[in-house]
N, C-alpha and C positions, 0 to 999 in steps of 0.2 A: 124409414119412417117414424112416425112420432109414436110414443107411448100410449098417449092418449086415443080412442077410439070415437070417430063420430060417425054421424049417418051415412051409408054408403050410399052413392049416386044410384039412382033407380034404372031399370035396365031400358028404359026408352031412351035416357041421357047418353048411357054405354052405348048403344048403337051408332045413335047419331053423331057421337064426338071420336067413333072409331074412325070413320069415313073422312073426317076434317081436322085428324091430329096434326098431321105432317104441315099444318098450315102455320105451326106454332116455330116452324124451323126458317132462318135466314134463308137467303139465295144461295150463299156460298158458306162452306164449313167454316171459314176462321170468322165468319158474321156472327155477332150475338143473335140468340135465338129471339124471334119475334113474339111477343105474348098477345094471344087473343082471346078472347071470349071463351072459345072451345078447347084451350091448352091446359093440360093438366100437367101437374110437377111431382117430381119424385122426392121428398125431403130424406135426408140422412136422418140416424138415429138421433134422435132431440129427446130432451127431457124436459120437463114442466113441472114448476111449484107456484101454488099461489101465494102472494105477499102481499097483505093488506089489499089493498086497492087493485094490485098489480100483479102481474103473473111474470116469472121470470121462466125466460125460454132459451136454452143454452145447448151448446154442442159439446159433449165432453172430451171428444177426440181433440178439438182444436183450441179448447179452452173460451170459447167465445160465447159470451151471454151476454143478454137485451133483457129489460125489462118492457112488457108490453101493456096495455089496456086489456080489458077484458074481452074487447071485440077483436083485437091481434091475436090474442092466444087462441079463441075461437075460430079466426080464418086459419091458422096453422093447424087446427084441429080438422077443420073440413078439408083444405087441401091434403093434408095427412091421408085424409079417408078416401081418396082418390078424386073429389069435386072436381070439377074443370075449374077455371077462372071464374066464368060468368054464373055458374051456379053455386058458388060461394059466395059471390057479390047479393045474388037473390036470396040466399039463406039468411045473409047478414042483414038485407034490408028487411025482411019480413021479421026478422027478430029482434030487432033495434027500432025499427023506423026510419034508419038514417040510411046515406051512399056513401060507399066505399069504394077506392081507387085500388082493387086486388092486384091488379097488373102491375102498378109500382109498386105495391106491397113485395110482389114477388121479388123484382127486382132488388128490394131491399134485402130480401131474406138470402137473396143469391150472391150479394155482395158481401154478407155474413158470413158465407160459405156454409149457410144450413140444406142448401138445394144441391140434388145430386144430378137430376136431371130437368130439363124444361121441355116438353113434347117428346123427341126424339134426339134431342141434344144433350148430349152429355157436358155438364159443366165442369170446369178445369176445377180441382181440389188440391187446396194448398198443404204442404207437408208438414204433418202434426209435429207441433213441439217433442223435444226429447225429455222424458221423466226420469226422474233419478233413481237408481235400482229399479229397473223395469223389471228384474224378475221376482219382484216382491208382488205377490198378486190378497186382492183383498181376502181371501179366504186364510191364507197365512196370518193376518193380523185381526180376524175379525174380532176376537177379545180385547182388543184395545176399546171398543166403543163399550164393552159390557157394562150395564149400569152398577156391577160392584166395583167396579176400579175406582169410581169418584168415593165410595165409603171406606175400601181400603185406605187411599191417600190421606182421608180424613180421620180415619184413624190414627194412622203414623203420626199426621202434625199434633194430634190431640197426647199421644204419649212423649213427644219430644217436649210440647209445652210445658206436661207435669213435671219432665226431669229438671227444666228449664226452673221452674217456678222454686223447686226444691234445690237446685244448684244452680243460683245465679253466677257463679265463678264459672261455668261454663260456656257462659257468653262471649263470643269471640271479639276482640279489638283489632285494631290496624298491625299492633306490634308482632302480633301472631304469623301476620305477612313473614315476618322478618325471624323465619325458625332458623337460620344460619348467618354463622358470621361473614360467609363469604357472599358477595352481592350477586356475584355472576348465578351462583346455583339458586338462588333465590329468585331471581328472572328468568331463569332457564325452567325451574320448576312450576314455578307460576306460569309462564306460556305454555308449558305443556299441558298441565291440569286446567288453565283456562279454556284453551282451546278441543280439548276434550269434553269439556262440559259443554262448551257451545254447540259442538257437532251432536250432542246427545240432546240437548234442548230441541234443537232443528229434526234431528232423526223423529224427537216424540212429534212435531207436527207431520211430520211426512208419514207417521204411519197410522197417525188416526184418521188422516186424510185417505189415507189408501186403503183402510178398513172401510171407511164411505165410497170409495168408487172412484177417488179423485187420484189422478196420477202424481202429482207434485213433482216441482223441480226445486234443489238446493244450489242456492250460490253465493257469493260473495255480495256485497252491495255498502252502500254509504248511507249515513243518517247524520245530515249536518256534519261534524268533524268525527263522528264516530265510524269505524270500520265494524260492519256486521253480518254475520250469515245469515240469510234470509231464504224462505221456504215457499215459493209461489205455489199455493193452493186453490188457486182459481177454479172454481167447479164446487166448492163446497157450498157454494150459495145456493145449489140445488138440492143439499141434504135439510133433513128435519133440524129444527132450532137445536134441539139438544146434541146432535152431531158437530152443529157446526161450533157451538160454544166450546164442545168437547176440543176440537180440533185447534181451534185458538188459545185455550188456555193448556193446552197439552205440554207444552215448555217449560211455562212457570209451575205445573204440577210436579214436574219431573225436578226442575231444583229444590223446591220444596222438599219433595220425599228423598231426595240425595241430602240434603241438611238435615233433615230429621234422622235419618238412619245414622249418619256422622255423630249428632248429638248422643245417640241410643250406644254408639260405641264408644263416644268419648267419656261417657260416665262409667265405662267399665276399665278405662286405662289409668297408669298413674300417672298424675301431674308431675310435668318435668322430663318427663322420657322423651326421646326422640320421636316415637310413636304419636304421644299425644299431642308434640306440637305439630309434627305434618297432618293429624287430623283436624287441629284446630285452625291450620294454614287451610285446608280444604274446604271446612267448614265456611269460613269467609269469603272463599271464592265461590262457591255455591251460593252464597246471598248477595253479593255483590251485583250481579244481574238484574235483580228483582227491582232496587230502586230505578234502573233505567227503563224497565216497562211502563212505571207510572209517566214516563214522559210521552204523553200521547199525542203530542204536536209533531212527532216523529215517526209517527204510524207503526208502532209498538204490538206487542201482542194484545194488549188493554185497548189500543186503540182501534180494533176491528172488532172486540167485544162491545166498545161503545157506538161504533156504527152499527152494529147488528141490531142493539138494542133502542138504538134513536130511529130506526129504519129506514135510514140515509143510505142511499145508493153509492156517493163519494162523497164522505164527511170532508177530507182532507183538500179534494180538488175544488168542491165548492166554497169551502169556508176561505181558501187562498184566493179565489176569486171574488167573494165578500170583502175581504181584508183589502185587495188590491182595488177595489171599486172605491171602498172609505178612503182609503190614502189619496185616489186621485180627485174625491169632491174636498178632500181637506186640502190640496194642494191647490186647487182651483178657487178654494175660498180665501187661502192665504194672497194669491195674487191678485183676485178682484179687491179684495180689501186695501193692499199695499199702493194699487194702481188707482185707488179712489172710484172702482169701477162697478156700476151694477151687476150683481151676479146672476148670471144667466139661470133663468129656472131650467130645473130638472126633468127632463122630459119624462112623462107618465111611462110606466113598465106594465105591461099587462102579461099575464100567464102566457107562456109560450115565449117570450122572448129569449133568447139563448144566453149563455154565459159570454158568449164574445161580441157584445153589445158593449161598448165602451162606454155608452152615455148612461145606460138602466141601470139597475140593482140586479145583477144576476141570481140574486135568492129570489127575486119575486116569481120565478117560473117555476118556483118550488112548491109542494105540498105544503100547508101550514105547518104540518108537524117537522119537516124536513128545516123549512125556514127558522123556527126556533132554534132548533140543534144547529145548523150551519153558522146563525149570526153568534151565537155563545160560542160555539167552539173558534171560532175565527179570533176572538180573543185570547184564549188559551194560545191558539196558534203564535199570534204575533208575539205574546207576554214570553212564553215559552222560550221562542227561538231567539228572542233578542237575549234573554237571559244566559241562556248556552253558549252563545256566540259571547259574549261579554265574557264569560266563565273562560272559555277556551283562549281569548285575548290575554286576559288578564293572569291566569294562573297557569293554565296547561301549556300554551307554546311556551313561554318564557323557560317553565320548567323544562321541557324538553330541550328546548336549545340549550339550555344548561349543562343538562346531563350528555349531550353528544359533543360538546367544547370540551367538558370535562375530559370526556372518553378518549376524545383526538390527544389532548394534552397526555394523557395517562399513557399512551404507546412510546413504546421507545426504548432501548437498552438499559436505559437507567430506572428503570421501573419493574424491574423483575418479573418472573415467570407470571406470579400471582397477580400484578398490576396488571401486566397486559392482556391476561385472561378475564378479566374484569373489564378493562375496555374495549376488548373485541366483542363480549359478550352483550355491552350496550350497545354498540354500534349496531351488532347485527339483529338482536331483539328489538329497539327502539328502533332505530333506522329502518331496519325491514317494515316494521308494522307501517310507518308513516310513508315509505315508497309503495307498498301494497296499497294503502289508502289513494294515492294519487293515479296509481294504475288502474284502481276498479272504478273509481269516480270518473276517469277518462272514459274509460271501455262503455261504461253505462251510459256516460253522456253520448257518445259516437253512436250508440245503438240507438236512443230515444230519437237521436237526430235522422239517423237512417229509417226508422218504423214511421217517423213524420213526413219524410220525405216521400215513402211509399204511398 
């Protein structure tokens, strides 16, 4: 049943519907249930939250969520309170003056996995997705959402900023990463520290989301040419805004807290010592992921903050659809001019036209505040993606190829133990990361295709 409670059905309706409830079931056990005005449904445990002019309704167990208008949320409330399909239609008609097809609506809810039973017919339920660290319960980490945590992080950042103002020599530079004369040692230690910080970053997302009751799952993913670890915290949409923003920013807060702590420790160590060099390298590794978070066109942590603040449902997907629409229009215009043909007028798009309409503006179906955000974001998406891929083709890829070729040439009996060790380390670390990117990209691509086919 839903968490919200609506008006209960009266006794006369209950007596009448009890005699006819079996009509909701199909003739055969394997047939889909027939939904009649007297049909009652049993909903799974659903959560509901108001968001601007819409309501977010979702089932945390399956991490399935949908945005509904007020009438849709009210229909869920009435159905969850035990009203039949017919009584729900009557109640909505009395409240809004409009007609609603609740039978079709129940079918849509069943397709989303929100319905446990239609009449006497149990609706098959999908297996819920696995969560990372399932033994970690919300009660174990509830302090992660305590209001004092942001204050502590802010105090730590302030202290580090004061130290850096007084000791600007502690600011790290790229040379701090080269703390050893052995390249293999630098690569191995950097990879170990980098992956440790990455895991801690994602754990921060998972812990804060789990404190809000969201299962969460960590996995490897790709963002353009980057291999990333990402945490699926679907369901945080149902939490209050403070909890949502805390979950989105938890990883960045952890990196800044680690960096601030390293600055304070650095100020207590003797410059030039091994400990000082190691701490400086760790400081730079803690700060390096932060510029990447500003690349909102790759759906980073700050992207989800931006999406939440703009009130958009799918800023990336809608922005990509709009960019493709503009690209198609530009191509058609160029072709028309080159062939000296009149340009065919673009069909007028009304609110409600889907993103799949290749001739219409997909942003026209969005509310005004989302439309503006999506069109602006589409520019950021196109420019950022183009710049990122250009940098990869001009800088990153040639450097990787040069390092790998040099490593292969550095193998052999004539290069000594140290030379072979360095070459093997480059091949394992750099080559392994690129192979892992390819495997992850292919696996996720195949998973998306399977989901689309299903």
